[in-house]
C-alpha positions in Angstrom: 18.5 -25.8 -4.5 15.1 -24.2 -4.8 14.9 -20.5 -3.8 11.7 -18.4 -3.7 12.5 -14.7 -4.3 9.8 -12.5 -2.7 10.8 -9.0 -2.0 8.8 -5.8 -1.7 9.6 -2.5 -3.2 12.7 -0.5 -2.2 11.0 2.9 -1.9 12.3 5.7 -4.1 14.6 3.3 -6.0 13.2 -0.1 -7.0 9.8 -1.6 -7.6 9.2 -5.1 -6.2 9.7 -6.5 -9.7 13.0 -4.8 -10.2 14.2 -5.8 -6.7 13.3 -9.5 -7.4 15.1 -9.4 -10.8 18.2 -7.9 -9.1 18.2 -10.6 -6.4 17.8 -13.3 -9.1 20.7 -12.0 -11.1 23.0 -12.1 -8.1 21.9 -15.5 -6.9 22.3 -17.0 -10.4 25.9 -16.0 -10.6 26.7 -17.9 -7.4 24.2 -20.7 -7.8 24.0 -21.4 -11.5 22.1 -24.6 -11.0 19.6 -23.3 -8.5 15.9 -23.2 -9.4 14.8 -19.6 -8.8 11.1 -18.6 -8.5 10.4 -14.9 -8.6 7.3 -13.7 -6.7 7.3 -9.9 -6.0 5.2 -8.8 -3.0 3.3 -5.8 -1.7 1.2 -5.2 1.4 -1.2 -2.5 0.0 1.5 0.1 -0.4 4.0 0.9 -3.2 4.0 -1.8 -5.9 0.7 -3.4 -5.0 -0.6 -3.3 -8.6 2.6 -4.8 -10.0 2.6 -7.6 -7.5 -1.0 -8.6 -8.1 -0.5 -8.6 -11.9 2.8 -10.6 -11.7 0.9 -13.8 -12.1 -1.6 -12.6 -14.8 -4.2 -10.1 -15.5 -4.5 -6.9 -17.5 -3.3 -3.3 -16.9 -5.5 -0.4 -17.8 -4.3 3.2 -18.1 -6.8 6.1 -17.8 -6.7 9.8 -17.2 -7.6 10.8 -13.6 -6.9 13.7 -11.3 -3.8 13.8 -9.0 -4.0 15.0 -5.3 -4.1 18.6 -6.4 -6.8 17.9 -9.1 -4.4 18.1 -12.1 -4.9 15.6 -14.9 -2.5 12.6 -14.9 -2.5 9.0 -16.2 -2.8 6.2 -13.7 -3.2 2.4 -13.9 -5.6 -0.1 -12.4 -5.6 -3.8 -13.0 -8.2 -6.5 -13.7 -7.3 -10.0 -12.6 -7.8 -13.1 -14.8 -11.3 -13.7 -13.4 -12.4 -10.6 -15.2 -14.4 -9.4 -12.1 -11.7 -8.4 -9.6 -10.1 -5.0 -9.9 -6.8 -4.0 -8.1 -6.6 -0.3 -7.3 -3.3 1.1 -5.9 -4.5 4.4 -4.5 -1.1 6.0 -4.5 -1.0 5.9 -8.3 -3.7 8.5 -8.4 -3.6 10.1 -4.9 -0.1 9.3 -3.7 2.6 11.5 -2.0 5.2 10.6 -4.6 3.1 12.5 -7.2 3.9 15.8 -5.5 7.1 17.7 -5.1 8.2 18.9 -1.7 6.6 22.4 -1.8 3.2 20.9 -3.0 2.5 18.5 -0.2 -0.5 19.8 1.8 -3.2 17.5 3.2 -5.4 20.5 3.7 -5.8 20.5 -0.1 -4.8 17.0 -1.3 -7.8 14.8 -2.4 -8.5 11.2 -3.1 -10.7 12.2 -6.1 -8.4 10.4 -8.6 -8.7 7.1 -6.6 -12.5 7.4 -6.9 -12.1 7.8 -10.7 -10.0 4.6 -10.8 -12.8 2.8 -8.9 -15.5 4.2 -11.1 -13.7 3.2 -14.4 -12.9 -0.3 -13.1 -16.5 -0.8 -12.3 -17.6 0.4 -15.7 -15.1 -2.1 -17.1 -17.0 -5.0 -15.4 -15.3 -5.3 -12.1 -17.5 -6.3 -9.1 -14.8 -7.1 -6.6 -12.3 -4.4 -5.6 -9.0 -4.8 -3.8 -7.7 -1.3 -2.8 -4.2 -0.8 -1.6 -4.0 2.0 0.9 -0.3 2.9 1.2 1.6 6.0 0.2 -1.3 8.5 0.2 -0.9 12.3 0.1 -4.3 12.8 1.7 -6.2 13.2 4.9 -9.7 13.8 3.4 -11.6 10.9 4.9 -12.3 9.6 1.4 -14.3 12.7 0.6 -12.6 13.1 -2.8 -13.1 9.5 -3.8 -16.7 9.6 -2.8 -17.4 12.7 -4.8 -15.9 11.0 -7.9 -18.4 8.2 -7.4 -21.3 10.7 -7.4 -21.8 11.6 -3.7 -22.3 15.3 -3.1 -20.8 17.0 -0.1 -22.6 20.3 0.3 -22.1 23.3 2.6 -24.9 25.2 4.2 -25.6 27.1 1.0 -25.9 24.0 -1.0 -22.6 24.4 -2.8 -19.9 21.7 -3.1 -17.2 22.0 -0.5 -13.5 22.5 -1.5 -11.3 19.5 -2.0 -8.9 18.2 0.7 -9.0 17.8 4.4 -9.4 21.5 4.8 -12.9 21.6 3.3 -14.4 19.0 5.5 -15.4 21.5 8.2 -18.0 23.1 5.8 -20.0 19.9 5.2 -23.7 20.4 6.1 -25.4 17.8 3.8 -24.3 14.5 2.3 -26.4 13.8 -0.8 -26.0 10.1 -2.0 -28.8 10.2 -4.5 -26.4 10.1 -7.5 -24.4 7.2 -6.2 -24.8 4.3 -8.6 -26.9 1.6 -6.9 -24.8 -1.1 -8.5 -22.1 -0.4 -5.9 -24.4 -2.2 -3.5 -23.6 -5.4 -5.3 -19.8 -4.9 -5.2 -17.3 -6.3 -2.8 -14.9 -3.7 -1.4 -11.7 -5.1 0.2 -9.3 -2.6 1.8 -5.8 -4.0 1.6 -4.1 -2.6 4.6 -2.2 -3.6 7.7 -2.7 -0.2 9.5 -4.8 -0.5 12.7 -5.0 3.2 13.4 -8.6 4.5 13.9 -9.9 7.6 12.1 -9.6 9.9 15.2 -7.6 10.4 18.3 -3.9 10.3 19.4 -3.3 7.3 17.0 -5.6 8.6 14.3 -5.2 9.7 10.7 -4.4 13.3 11.5 -2.1 12.8 14.6 0.0 10.0 13.1 -0.1 10.3 9.3 -0.7 14.0 8.5 2.8 15.0 9.5 4.2 12.5 7.0 2.1 14.2 4.3 3.3 17.8 5.0 0.9 18.9 7.7 2.3 21.7 10.0 1.8 21.5 13.7 -1.0 24.0 13.6 -2.8 22.0 10.8 -2.9 18.7 12.7 -5.7 19.8 15.1 -7.6 21.4 12.3 -7.5 18.1 10.3 -8.5 16.2 13.4 -11.5 18.4 14.0 -12.5 18.3 10.3 -12.4 14.5 10.2 -14.5 14.5 13.4 -17.0 16.8 11.9 -17.3 14.6 8.8 -17.7 11.5 10.9 -20.5 13.2 12.9 -22.3 14.2 9.8 -22.0 10.6 8.5 -23.4 9.3 11.8 -26.3 11.8 11.8 -27.3 11.5 8.1 -26.2 8.0 7.1 -26.5 6.2 10.5 -23.0 4.8 10.4 -20.4 5.3 13.1 -16.9 5.1 11.6 -15.0 6.7 14.5 -14.0 3.6 16.3 -13.3 1.3 13.4 -9.9 -0.4 13.6 -7.9 0.6 10.6 -10.3 3.4 9.6 -7.4 5.9 9.6 -5.6 4.2 6.7 -4.7 6.5 3.8 -5.9 9.5 5.8 -9.3 8.1 6.4 -9.9 6.7 2.9 -10.5 3.4 4.6 -13.2 4.7 6.9 -15.1 6.5 4.1 -15.1 3.4 1.9 -16.5 1.4 4.9 -19.2 3.9 5.5 -20.5 4.3 2.0 -19.5 1.2 0.1 -19.5 -1.4 2.8 -15.8 -2.0 2.6 -13.9 -4.3 4.9 -10.2 -4.4 5.9 -8.0 -7.4 5.2 -4.2 -7.9 5.5 -2.7 -6.7 2.2 0.2 -9.2 2.3 -2.0 -12.1 3.4 -4.4 -11.4 0.5 -1.6 -11.4 -2.0 0.1 -14.5 -0.7 -3.1 -16.4 -0.9 -3.7 -15.2 -4.4 -0.3 -16.3 -5.5 -0.5 -19.7 -3.8 2.5 -18.9 -1.7 2.0 -21.9 0.7 1.9 -24.3 -2.2 5.1 -22.9 -3.6 6.8 -23.4 -0.2 6.5 -27.2 -0.4 9.5 -27.5 -2.7 11.4 -24.4 -1.4 14.7 -24.5 0.5 15.1 -20.8 1.1 13.0 -17.7 0.8 14.7 -14.4 0.0 12.7 -11.2 0.8 13.6 -7.6 1.3 12.5 -3.9 1.4 14.1 -0.5 1.5 13.9 0.1 5.2 13.3 -2.7 7.8 12.1 -1.2 11.1 9.5 -1.5 13.7 6.7 -0.9 11.2 7.8 -4.0 9.3 7.0 -6.1 12.4 3.5 -4.7 12.4 2.6 -6.8 9.4 4.4 -5.4 6.4 5.1 -7.6 3.4 8.5 -9.2 4.3 7.2 -10.2 7.8 4.1 -11.7 6.3 6.3 -13.7 4.0 8.7 -14.8 6.8 6.0 -15.8 9.2 4.2 -18.0 6.7 7.5 -19.5 5.6 8.4 -20.2 9.2 5.1 -22.1 9.7 6.1 -24.4 6.9 9.7 -24.9 8.1 11.4 -22.7 5.4 14.1 -20.2 6.5 13.9 -16.6 5.2 16.7 -14.2 4.5 16.1 -10.5 4.2 18.1 -8.0 2.1 17.4 -4.4 3.0 18.5 -0.9 2.3 18.4 0.1 6.0 18.1 -2.1 9.0 16.6 -0.4 12.1 15.2 -3.2 14.2 16.9 -5.7 16.5 17.9 -9.0 14.8 16.4 -11.0 17.7 13.0 -9.5 16.9 13.3 -10.4 13.3 14.4 -13.9 14.1 11.3 -14.4 16.3 9.2 -13.4 13.4 10.7 -15.8 10.9 13.6 -13.9 9.4 16.7 -16.1 10.0 19.1 -13.3 9.0 18.9 -9.8 7.6 21.6 -8.0 5.7 22.0 -4.4 4.5 22.9 -4.1 0.9 24.9 -0.9 1.5 28.5 -2.2 1.5 30.3 1.0 2.4 29.5 4.5 3.7 27.7 6.5 1.0 25.1 9.4 0.8 21.5 8.3 0.6 21.0 9.6 -2.9 23.9 7.5 -4.1 22.5 4.4 -2.5 19.1 5.0 -4.0 20.6 5.6 -7.5 22.7 2.4 -7.3 20.2 0.2 -5.5 19.8 -2.4 -8.3 23.6 -3.0 -8.4 23.9 -3.0 -4.6 21.1 -5.5 -4.3 22.5 -7.8 -7.0 25.9 -7.8 -5.3 24.4 -8.5 -1.9 22.4 -11.4 -3.4 25.7 -12.7 -4.9 27.3 -12.8 -1.5 24.2 -14.6 0.0 24.5 -17.1 -2.9 28.1 -17.8 -2.0 27.1 -18.5 1.6 24.2 -20.8 0.6 26.5 -22.6 -1.8 28.7 -23.4 1.2 25.8 -25.0 3.0 25.4 -27.6 0.2 29.1 -28.2 -0.5 
């Protein structure tokens, strides 16, 4: 039996690599003669860098600034071609870098993400794959752009403050210090988010509450993003307000499109192509995928569904192991997942489930292995 193990991360508990290893351990106990191939996945969110480097490449650690401009270390990757950089924005500008009383998109900045981009370019990268998930920010990429040399100035000629709260003060965008070599770079935004920058489904309305915005701050952030977009249109001649996916990572996507010519591509589709997923399916009997919470967002194009849909096209059934299951089985089945199972085997507090996720996942994989063994007996 040939089984392809391709889970995403289990948020707050297991990386995609750790999840894959847990599933492999469980399956091997029940199916000692099975051929197991481990292929961790990510869709641009948590675990993106690990997933891209799983098949080769180098990891580089540098000092950058976190969402509140404190120095931290963060990684970026260079793929084996030596020219493609993988940037997981959450490693520098992510929500998980902050404790509960620090989350505040009025102040949080993408400056550290810009530092990762800049350093990767200095290291020879000319093609950039940037994962958008897990951000703490709603700053329209203003922080990242400043790290690349763009100056955002108020009416008096001073730099504006960091975060979404400072955008209302922008009067002038000075791009004279932006390195011209960025014009020759390819910027790929790995995201499955279709939300625009502004409006009822925009970055402020939909994502800001997840990043700590109060009810009163949401309209402020919306107006500030609108002001930034208007200044960009007036001074740079680029309209980013209606771009599909421009609201990803609090508008980081829109800003990268406006100033670096970035384009959006499906994060999971990019990764599966890179890892030759279709070729691996030719000799595969089953695919095992998974994630921490399978819900309606999963159906919108998250990693496990990307895996399942592609596997279905090639006649390979997919089984999902998840922490929480909050979507109807029929919908999953229609999208290529033959069956989905929660790894939680008894009532338990969330913190206990998170702490024991590796063991719970291994045991669930063991049970799946016993079932698969029955099909070949």
